C-alpha positions as CSV (number, residue, x, y, z in Angstrom):
1,M,-16.6,9.3,-5.3
2,K,-16.2,5.6,-5.5
3,Q,-14.7,3.2,-3.0
4,I,-11.9,1.0,-4.3
5,T,-10.7,-2.1,-2.4
6,I,-7.3,-3.5,-3.3
7,I,-6.1,-6.9,-1.9
8,L,-2.3,-7.2,-1.5
9,E,-1.1,-10.7,-0.9
10,S,2.6,-10.3,-2.1
11,P,5.6,-9.4,0.1
12,P,6.8,-5.8,-0.2
13,Y,10.1,-6.6,-1.7
14,G,9.5,-9.8,-3.6
15,G,8.2,-8.2,-6.8
16,Q,6.5,-5.0,-8.0
17,E,3.0,-5.7,-6.6
18,A,3.4,-3.5,-3.5
19,D,4.8,-0.6,-5.6
20,T,1.9,-1.0,-8.0
21,V,-0.6,-0.9,-5.1
22,L,1.1,2.3,-3.8
23,G,0.8,3.9,-7.2
24,I,-2.8,2.9,-7.8
25,T,-3.8,4.0,-4.3
26,D,-2.1,7.4,-4.6
27,A,-3.8,8.0,-8.0
28,A,-7.2,7.1,-6.7
29,L,-6.9,9.3,-3.6
30,K,-5.8,12.2,-5.8
31,R,-9.0,11.8,-7.8
32,G,-11.1,11.8,-4.6
33,H,-11.9,8.1,-4.3
34,R,-11.9,6.2,-1.0
35,V,-9.4,3.4,-1.0
36,V,-9.1,0.4,1.3
37,V,-6.0,-1.8,1.0
38,V,-6.4,-5.2,2.5
39,G,-3.1,-6.9,3.4
40,S,-3.3,-10.7,3.5
41,G,-0.6,-13.3,3.9
42,D,2.8,-12.0,2.9
43,G,1.2,-8.7,1.9
44,T,1.0,-7.8,5.6
45,Y,4.8,-7.4,5.8
46,G,4.7,-4.1,3.8
47,F,3.0,-2.4,6.8
48,L,5.6,-3.4,9.4
49,K,7.8,-0.7,10.9
50,G,11.6,-0.9,10.6
51,Q,11.8,-2.3,7.0
52,R,15.2,-1.9,5.4
53,A,14.9,-1.8,1.6
54,S,18.0,-1.5,-0.4
55,G,17.5,-0.3,-3.9
56,A,13.7,-0.6,-3.7
57,P,10.9,1.9,-2.9
58,N,10.2,1.9,0.9
59,A,6.8,0.2,1.3
60,E,6.5,1.1,4.9
61,K,6.9,4.9,4.2
62,G,4.8,4.7,1.1
63,F,1.8,3.1,2.9
64,A,2.3,5.5,5.9
65,D,2.1,8.4,3.6
66,L,-1.1,7.1,1.9
67,I,-2.7,6.4,5.3
68,A,-2.0,10.0,6.2
69,K,-3.8,11.0,3.0
70,G,-6.9,9.0,3.9
71,A,-6.3,5.5,2.7
72,R,-7.6,2.8,5.0
73,V,-5.7,-0.4,5.7
74,D,-7.2,-3.7,6.9
75,L,-4.9,-6.6,7.9
């Protein structure tokens, strides 16, 4: 088992970065790795409750699901 640390600095709905982090984190957890996602700058907005994303994956729900699976988030 390895630990993977991912730094997210982009807003959740300004591009595909948050969705990419969600996918990489999910895949790593499924393979038994420990994952730490570090939210910095605009990247912290993906962890706020009450986000309303029209036509985009819901970053709030995605990160909450990954935290429930064992991912760690540092802001």
